[in-house]
Steps between C-alpha positions, in 0.01 A plus 500: 500500500591682819806654336292619203253656743783664696650644179160636399465654847840668451377643169183622669699662780671710235169653387525875526122561523380253763123501556351294786154486338653359182692238696187394688300473178783299346506264801125443471533434126785255552302315767204465265728391216672240719163358605389480136822329396487243778139417416588478131789266578270282709249489215758416234728259686302339780174470308685431170306755294644600160590868458191588295267332747670674791454832324136408437442469876720787620413769242142569615610543862785737408281690255227543761742656747664722239171621352358564846795713606522673162130591522568683824850637445537560125170508310370825654818685398495338153139608448581851619788531251313318220786249482284222355479695175863399438410133455327514157769699316769276650319166466802322351725604789241390756448167318876444497514573873225241560683232300834574668336501845348159429840370382671630815241327719546169316879535525472574873288190555747288302795635703318421825406155373854415382689660790325679787333824599828602668680478165233717338549768767879476464470540123288810558754642743787434260304654211431813705863532611619450144253760372617757755865439414428509125312828544786648698775392262334545160212743553659741747264428791650631823556254783719529807821296524342299783203414278728395216705284737187340648344421162828362361539287811142377461573388142822330608322308776225404254768356272651311794158366599444368148850350489440309822154390386639365170788323673261356761698634795 
């Protein structure tokens, strides 16, 4: 896990447009996410809740925080730009997003229940690294050589982590 984190730090060091405010916001978001995942793991493993029941208890808390922040940070701008008028003409797309979001939450709870919250975060890190590399190779997204090296290293260490987990080493 430490090596995956170090490789991700190498990729971040290669960022050409570093922004301290962005890094601080990201650190706050990761701290909140880690707290949520640890509490979810406690709910699912220690208290032996099934995934749906865990979601039943966690969803209102998460929704309350997200709606509260959105009301302050996003709704005023959305009202100003009349963005809510986009929902009705695109109802099918919004409904699909709701269903997929629900499926992702259930899948996240099942991953935490079967493995751990650490594995869920590692899967997210590997997905992000893979997405960046895919975008660079196939879609022409520009990344620095240091970023490419860091993301490739992150994926390699993720593979090693899984190998050692499967082998029980």
